C-alpha angles and dihedrals in degrees: 000000000000091000092055096055098079089049091052096047097041099052095060090044091052088047095051090046092052093047090051091051092046089054091050092049092050090047092053091046089050092053093046089050091049093048093048092048090052094049090044092055089050093046092049092048098050106022133248099285096047089043094052089049093050091047092053097047093047097047103040097072092043097095090053092051093046092049090053091048093051091054087069094081117030106150094071112013113212120244112277092225092058091044088051092050091052094049097045092046088055093046097044121016100031094045092050090048090048095045092051098043098037093049095044092044092049092047093051095049091042091054094052101035106021134273094275091057091045091054088051093049092046097048103035102028117019101036097051094045098042099038096046091045091052094046092047093050092077091049089055090050086055094048092047102041106020099034092141088064090056107077101166146300096329094056092047087053094050095051092045091049091055092049090049093049091049093051091043091052094055094041090050086054087058097045097041089048094051090047090049091062088067093034128187116052097005091057095042091048090048093049092047092050099043102029104034113019099037116013093131098062098098094043089048094051092047092045087069088061090044092053091053092055090044091054092046092053095051101042127088092198108103095211094053089048089054101039102038101074096046088043089054094046091049089052089049091051093047094051090046093048091049092049094050094044091052090054091057098053112098121243096036096249096113092048093048090047093050093045097052100029100044117004094049095045092047091048092053089044091058088047088054092047089053093049093048090047092049090052091050090049091055088052089047088054093047094047102045099045093066093102090061090053090054090046092052092240091114133019126221088256090056093056090047089055089047098049099054127071090209092051094044088057092049090052094051089047091052090047089051090057088056102051142294092269092054090050089054089048093051092050090051091047093052092044095049090047092051093046091050091051093045093052094049089049091053090046091052090051090054096243093114112049106161095109098182091051091047093048091052091047087050093055093047094049091049091050090049090051091050097049094045094046092058093052098054116118131249097266091053092046089052089052090049092052091051091050092049090051090049091051091048091051091048090051093049092047091050091051090051094048100038116113109256119249116265111290096025120104138169108284106257090209095048092233091126139003094255135017128189122243112200095195097268104050147336116292134205094252108111137169125213 
């Protein structure tokens, strides 16, 4: 009987693993097919030369936009595979869904109420609702099936930005290709408008939905968990509708007003949210790694190096000077410490409640930190020692400059640092 147990336990595991891989392969093939169909429809409509022009103009700036989007969340970088899924969902499936439903809806409304009404419906109602819902669907999938990869508002913004950038890339292929048919000034104007002046619109719209899911995953209030995602989606739809409607008003005054009075402030508001959230994440790391200091796994200097983005960069540079293995160890060290701190933070908020699982994860993270810390190179060890000395100096300075407890005063005779005054006179009780 004992020899049959491994067979019985491994077969279902292999089956589940195979099924998961099959689902992923089918999903990839589906996204590829959706993207090819979308590009084919655009190419057939405008011709090969205009399509090639639009494709080049739309894809060349993408690495820059992606780099800027990934700068949002630097304490705990999201898995590249999941980021790629988000981007390619936006670039393929959501654009195909939007192309089919928007075209069909505009044609139906236009046939019944006239082409002008159809265009208003397509731009101000159909496009915002369909596109933001299609983009938001992949965020829902991440929230539902990969919730442990969604730690808060910053993570929601990162995934949303990737979806929005993917959608904007394919949509730009469409707009640039149509402008390339006319060439010259129309093409240059379209590229300036979409690629230079307002490349952030789709990421900004979808970030509202991402913020909603980020709030839902970090709150312990049931009503916030239920209402935050649809509220974020509604905000995304409203901004999208306002933006599209302003572009249809003749004269351009409405468009300029919406751009400078609403879109630009919203964009910088999101940047401010990202900066504030990043600062809070640094404080979370510093606060929730104290048990490792007490256990001797980390030093106070380690925690300082882990809770500051500038110091984390310095540590990676120091590890890079050692060797590639040390750099990999440092990245893993930083990631494990961050994940441990975030997990404890969510547990303290009441979001994570499975205490046995949390305790096991705590032990595994602590063991990983101990092992990785022992394998860091000499340059990193020197940086850790310097940080520890700096923290010790700060502690000593704080002790010297701290206000004395009630009853203790500076020794008037200079024989000690502090002397006790009992209300009637100086006593012999002193503190060095």
